[in-house]
N, C-alpha and C positions, 0 to 999 in steps of 0.2 A: 495385585487382583487388576482382574481387567474387563468391561461392562462396557459395550454396546450401547450407543446412541442413536437407533435406526434410524429415527426420521431425518434426523441430521448427518447421518451416512460416518460420525464418529465413533472412536476407539478412545474411553477413561483409563487409563491407569495409575495408579496410587502411589504418591510418593510422599517422603517425610518433604518438607521444604527445607529442612538445614541440607538437603543432599542435593539441592536443583541446581544445577549449573548452570550459567548461564553468561556466555562469550561477551566479550565484550568487558569496559571497566566498572559494572557494578555485578553486587551479586543478588539472587533474588529478594531475599528478605529486603534489603536498603534500595531495592527498585522502588522509584517513586518518592524519595525522601530531597530530593535536588530540588530545593524550594528558591535557590541562589537567583533573584532578579534578573533579566535578560542584560540591563545595565552594568551589573555590576563584574557578571560574565562577559561581557564584551572591554569592561575595562582589563581584566585580565589579559584575555586574547588578546590584544592590543600592544599590550607588553609582552607578548612572548615570540620568537624569531619564527622567521617561514619556516625551519626544521621541526622546532619545538608546536606549531600549530599542525604540521602536518602531522605527527605522531599524533597529537589529539581525536584529526580526522582517523587514524587509523585504528582509535579504540573505539568509535563510533562505527566505522568499518566492519568489524569483528564482529559487532551483535548484528547489524544490518543484510549483510551477504555472508556471515560464516558458517551457515548452513547450507549455501549454493552453491552445488559440485558443478551443474548446467546453469547458463545463463538463461532465464526466460524474456526470450522474442515479444516486444510490442506489438508487430501486426506480423498478419495473415500475410506471407511474402511468395513469390515464384520467380525464379532464375528467366531471366529472359537476356537473350545474346542479338548485343548491337555491335556492328563494326567491327568484331573478331573477339569483343569483349563482354563480360558475363556481371551483366546487373541483377538485383533484389529489386521486383518491383511490390510494393505495395497492391495486394486485392481490394477493390471494391467493391461492394456488395449494395445493395437497396434495401433502406431501412423506411418502414412510417409508414402513414396513408397516402404521402405525397411519391411515393418510392423515389426518395434521394440520395446519391450516389454516397455512401459514406467510409473511410478507410477501417478495412476488419481487422480486428484485434487476432492475436495469435488462440489456439486451442489452449494452448497451457496458461495462457495469459487468464484465458475465462475459466480456469480449473482453480486457478492460484484466488482470482479474485473470490471466487465460491468459498471455497475454504479459509481463506481470513474470513470473511463474513460471518460464517459458523465460527469461528472461534471467539470474534468480537461477542456474536449472541449467546453463546454460550455463556460467556465473562458478565454479561448483563443481566440474564438471568439469575444467576447468582446472589451478584452483588448489589441488583436492585431494591430498591426500602419495598417493590411489590411484592407480591408471592411470588412464587414459580411460574403455577396458573396463570395471571395479572402480565408477568412480562414474558410467557411465552408468546401470547396474543400479539406482540409488538414483532416476533422475531420472524423474518419471509419463508420460515421453513417448517415444513409438518411434523410439528411434535406432539405426540399422540400422549394420551395419558401416561403410557407406561412409560414411556420416555421422560414424563416429568417427574413420574414418583422413582425412577432409576437416579433420573438426576437430584433431588434432593435426598435419597436415603444414604446416594454414595458419599457426596459432600457432608452432611450428617453424622458418614462414621471417617471421614478422613478430612484431612486439613488441607490437602492441594494434591494435583492431578496433574499427569501428563494427559494435553489431549492431543488427539491426532487423528487421521482419514483413515476412515478404518477397510480403502485399498493403499494404504500407504502414505509414511511423511514426505515421499521423495518430492511432490511439488513443492506444500508449503514446510516442510520440517514437521516438528511438534512443538506445543507451545504450553508450560504451566499452567495452570488454573488454578485461583483458590480465591475465598474471600478476603484473604488478608490482603494480597498484593494485587492491585487489579491493572488492567490497563485500562488508559483512558482514551483511544482511539488509535489510530493507525497513523502511518506515516507513509508516505509510498515514494521512487526514485526512478524517474524516466534517465537513463544512463548508458554510456556508450564503455568500449572497451580500448585503453592505450595500449602500444605496437608491444607492452610487456602483462599485459592480460588485468590490468589495475582497473579498477570500478571508476567511470568520470562521471559526476554525476551532471546530468542536464537538466533536469529539473527537479526540484522538491515540494513537497507538498504534503499538506494533512487531512485525515475527517476524523472528528470528535464522535466518541460512542457517542455521546447524550448528545439528544436536540437544543432547543433553546430556552424549554424551559428546567435542562438539566436534571431532567429526570425521566423522560422517556427516549427510547431508543432511536439515537437520529437518520434523519432519511436517508443518506447516504450510505447506513447498513439497512436501514429497512426495507429502503428499496437496492440492495444489492443485485437481488437477480434477476433484475429488469435488465435489458439493452438498454432504454433511454438513462437508468441512471450508474450503475455497476460501478459504484464507490468512488465516484467522480469521473470514471474512466464510460464514460456510457456515452451514447450515440446521440444523445438528444441535447436542446440548446441549454448553454448554458454550463457542458458537459466538455469534457475536454479533447474526447475524440469527436462529437458532436461537430464544437468549435474550430478542432483543427478541420475536419471535412469541408465546413463551411470555407476555408481558405483555402485550400485546395481545389475544390470544384464549386468555384462561386458561380461562374454560370449560372448553377442548377437550383440556389439559393433566391428568398426575395430583400435578403439584407446582404450590406457589406460585411464584412469577416474585419473582426475584433484584432485592433493591431497586436496585440501579443500572441495571437495564433499566426498573424501571417508569420511576424519571428520565427515560431517555429517550425513552421513549411519552410520558411528559407535556410535555415540551420540545419534538416532533416534531410531534403528535398533537392535534388538538382535539378534544374531547366524548369524549375515552378511544375512540374509532374509528381507522379507516384515511382519514382528512380531513388532510393535511399544512398545519400551517399557514404555512408557506414551503416553496419545493423548497427540496433537502437536498441535496446531491454528496460525490463522495467521489475521493480520489486516492491512488495505489501511487506509490510512490517509491522504487527503489534508494538505497541509503544506504551510505558505503563509511567512516563512523567504525571507526575499531581496538575498539571497544565500541556496540553497535547500544541498548544497556540505556540506556548513558549519554547516547547520542544522542538516546534517546528522552526521558529524563529533561529535561534540558536544553532540549527544545523544549517540555513538556508546562510546566516551573518559567517558561519565558518567555514562554509562551502565557496562563499568569494570570495574570501581572502586568499582563496588558493587558487580557483579556477573562475575568475571573474570573464576571464575571455571568452569563457566557453559557457557558463551560467545564463540561462533561460529567466532563471526568476527574475523580477521588477521590483516586488516589495522585498528591505530587509538587506537592498545592494544598492550598490555604486549604479545598475542601473537605467 
């Protein structure tokens, strides 16, 4: 059975939870059961060889990138020829009432962010302690009364569903949704590809589904349709692209850039400009873990063990 949720541009396809196959090292019905403290997990990792750690990373990587046939560029770029060589230069756009320049994200990244935002919002509506009517009032989409009735009726009749964009799953993929096994947030990855096409992480972060009160929809998702927020990758202050833009266009901003984003700029760009040293990609993935913060820390610590020389994370690493 397939039904549309028109206000969110999603399709729901009924599925038996037993038949849902999640790539990686967990099954769907067991997802979220990993309550091992980070310290205990790190003790196990510290006793592993580099090869064993790499296998552990590949288990995680299968879930993160397994559905991605074509990587999604972080930036909107143009090709520029200089001294007989071609370079990819990140386009800039003017943003906000002060028309400050920002580094423009790619259109495919924008589509990905909106689709992941819809998946998390849908999950929030069906597992919130509030009614679907009340929960729907917090999501940044036009969920009309017909959609609310569709969602409620569907999950009253079915234990689980695949949810994906009505235009197809090619951007974000398809994700299982139920009130038995729920997402606690999203992990995002800024990364590059090595010479064999393997994903090498540059930065790992997370956005919680719930706000600080552990009840309302978190601000990163409630504001994901706003360019200033966009799930932590917005153009506003304290958002990744906003702060990175401050580090690149320092003369156009009233305050000095944060050291963290100066490091980002030095890693990504040549000659303190907008020329990329190599293509940079982005991935956003809903995560099941009971604590999204612990999931983030485990991934960062594991990546730091393997990619310490290039990883831009500062917390949970030796950087």
